[in-house]
C-alpha positions in Angstrom: -2.7 18.5 5.4 -0.7 17.0 2.5 0.4 13.5 3.5 2.4 12.5 0.4 3.4 14.6 -2.5 5.3 14.1 -5.8 6.6 17.3 -7.6 7.6 16.9 -11.3 8.7 13.3 -10.8 10.1 11.4 -13.8 11.5 7.9 -13.8 13.9 6.5 -16.5 15.1 3.0 -17.1 17.8 1.8 -19.5 16.9 -1.3 -21.4 19.3 -2.7 -24.1 20.9 0.7 -24.4 17.5 2.4 -24.9 16.2 5.0 -22.4 12.6 4.1 -21.4 10.6 6.9 -19.6 8.3 5.1 -17.2 7.0 8.3 -15.6 6.9 11.7 -17.2 6.8 14.8 -15.1 4.1 13.7 -12.6 2.9 16.0 -9.8 0.5 14.4 -7.3 -0.8 15.3 -3.8 -2.4 12.7 -1.4 -4.1 14.6 1.3 -4.6 13.3 4.9 -7.8 11.2 4.9 -7.9 10.7 1.1 -9.0 7.5 -0.6 -7.4 7.6 -4.0 -7.5 5.1 -6.9 -4.7 5.0 -9.4 -5.9 3.3 -12.6 -4.3 2.5 -15.8 -3.6 -0.4 -18.3 -0.6 -2.7 -18.1 2.5 -0.7 -19.0 1.0 2.6 -18.2 3.4 3.4 -15.4 1.0 2.9 -12.5 3.2 0.3 -10.8 6.3 2.5 -11.1 4.2 5.4 -9.6 3.2 3.2 -6.7 6.8 2.1 -6.1 7.8 5.8 -5.8 4.9 6.7 -3.6 5.8 3.8 -1.4 9.5 4.7 -1.2 10.4 1.4 -2.8 12.1 3.3 -5.7 13.6 6.7 -6.2 12.7 9.2 -9.0 15.2 10.0 -11.8 14.0 13.6 -11.6 11.8 15.5 -9.3 11.0 15.4 -5.5 9.0 13.2 -3.1 7.7 14.7 0.2 6.3 12.6 3.0 4.5 14.6 5.7 6.2 17.7 4.4 9.8 16.2 4.6 11.6 15.7 1.3 12.6 12.0 1.1 13.4 11.8 -2.6 17.0 10.5 -2.4 17.5 9.4 1.2 19.8 6.4 1.7 18.2 2.9 1.6 18.3 2.4 5.4 16.4 5.7 6.0 13.8 4.8 3.4 13.4 1.3 5.0 12.8 2.9 8.4 10.2 5.4 6.8 8.4 2.5 5.0 8.2 0.5 8.3 6.9 3.5 10.3 4.9 5.4 7.8 3.5 3.2 5.0 1.4 0.1 5.1 1.5 -2.2 2.1 -1.2 -4.6 0.8 -0.3 -6.7 -2.3 -2.3 -8.8 -4.7 -0.4 -12.0 -3.7 -0.9 -11.3 0.1 2.8 -11.9 0.8 2.1 -13.8 4.0 4.7 -16.2 5.7 3.2 -19.7 5.1 4.5 -21.3 8.3 3.4 -18.4 10.5 0.1 -17.8 12.1 -2.1 -14.9 11.3 -1.2 -13.2 14.5 2.5 -13.7 14.0 2.2 -12.4 10.4 0.6 -9.2 11.6 3.3 -8.8 14.3 6.1 -8.7 11.8 6.3 -5.0 11.2 6.4 -4.4 14.9 9.4 -6.8 15.3 11.3 -4.7 12.8 10.3 -1.6 14.8 11.6 -3.3 18.0 8.3 -3.2 19.8 8.1 -5.4 22.9 6.5 -8.9 22.6 3.6 -8.0 24.9 2.8 -4.7 23.0 3.2 -6.5 19.7 0.6 -9.1 20.6 -1.8 -6.5 21.8 -1.5 -4.3 18.7 -1.7 -7.3 16.3 -4.9 -8.6 18.0 -6.4 -5.1 17.7 -5.6 -4.9 14.0 -7.1 -8.3 13.3 -10.2 -7.3 15.2 -10.5 -4.3 13.0 -10.7 -6.5 9.9 -13.0 -9.1 11.6 -10.5 -11.8 12.1 -10.2 -12.1 15.8 -11.4 -15.7 15.6 -8.6 -16.6 13.3 -5.5 -15.5 15.3 -3.8 -18.9 15.4 -4.7 -20.0 11.9 -2.0 -20.4 9.2 -2.5 -18.9 5.7 -3.3 -22.4 4.2 -6.2 -22.6 6.7 -7.7 -19.3 5.5 -9.7 -18.4 2.4 -8.2 -15.9 -0.1 -10.4 -13.1 1.3 -9.3 -13.9 4.9 -5.6 -13.9 3.8 -6.1 -10.5 2.3 -7.7 -9.3 5.5 -4.6 -10.5 7.4 -2.5 -8.5 5.0 -4.6 -5.5 5.6 -4.2 -5.9 9.4 -0.4 -6.2 9.0 -0.5 -2.9 7.0 -2.5 -1.2 9.8 -0.6 -2.5 12.8 2.0 0.3 12.9 -0.7 3.0 12.4 0.9 4.2 9.2 0.4 7.6 7.6 -0.8 5.9 4.4 -1.9 2.5 3.1 -0.9 1.5 -0.4 -2.8 -1.4 -1.9 -1.6 -2.8 -5.2 -4.4 -4.8 -7.0 -5.7 -6.0 -3.6 -8.7 -7.8 -5.1 -6.8 -9.3 -8.1 -6.6 -12.8 -6.6 -10.1 -12.9 -5.2 -13.6 -13.8 -6.4 -16.2 -11.0 -6.7 -17.7 -11.7 -3.2 -14.4 -11.6 -1.4 -13.3 -8.6 -3.4 -16.3 -6.7 -2.5 -15.6 -7.4 1.2 -12.1 -6.2 0.9 -13.3 -2.9 -0.7 -15.9 -2.6 2.1 -13.1 -2.8 4.6 -11.0 -0.2 2.9 -14.1 2.2 2.7 -14.6 1.6 6.5 -10.9 2.3 7.2 -11.2 5.5 5.2 -14.3 6.5 7.2 -12.0 6.2 10.2 -9.6 8.7 8.6 -7.0 6.3 7.2 -5.4 7.5 4.0 -5.5 4.9 1.2 -4.1 4.7 -2.2 -5.3 1.8 -4.3 -3.7 0.8 -7.6 -5.8 -1.1 -10.1 -6.5 -1.7 -13.8 -10.3 -2.1 -13.2 -12.6 0.9 -13.3 -15.2 -0.8 -11.2 -12.7 -1.4 -8.4 -11.4 2.2 -8.8 -14.9 3.5 -8.3 -14.7 2.4 -4.6 -12.4 5.4 -3.9 -13.3 9.0 -3.5 -10.8 10.3 -6.2 -9.6 8.6 -9.3 -6.2 9.3 -10.9 -5.6 7.9 -14.4 -2.1 7.1 -15.7 -1.4 6.6 -19.4 2.0 6.4 -21.1 3.7 7.5 -17.9 1.6 10.7 -17.5 -1.4 11.7 -15.4 -4.6 12.3 -17.4 
């Protein structure tokens, strides 16, 4: 089953009166249960590609399908709903709320989804257990190591049971030991049938995935 698909997608930006083509006629299928790395140097278009895969941006040309439904040009409120329900995000900078506990950070997507407080707590605890942080529920981000903060971010991405997890340079702020642990967690999640797309500039990180997609000058190689 195809989870997420791009068909002939291009993305243009206008800068100082000049049209810049960030993506050039890209077609890509992410199957259910895939673990895919998207790799490319700075300026290759990989971040733009991730933004379109994550419904954070719209293509200039082409079509985007999520679970068989075309979502290319849905209005912003519909796209926000789909992101909350269907896509889990993990970012290099963790993006945790500093004055909020690990448990409360993980609960956030469930608040936006209007899940009851009791169910939110139960789901958030389960997600933190899945990444090995059940003993850190009440800790704040500044009380956690970088690797633990990224595990909280992964738990937050998991908590809504999304169709796909998008990870943008998830080991970029971590030392090699913590980075290896994060990759181990992604591999384990994939073994449990979670669909994962990992964006990186590092080939060694990309090799953790089952498939590697290379982007150069806005095109797939």
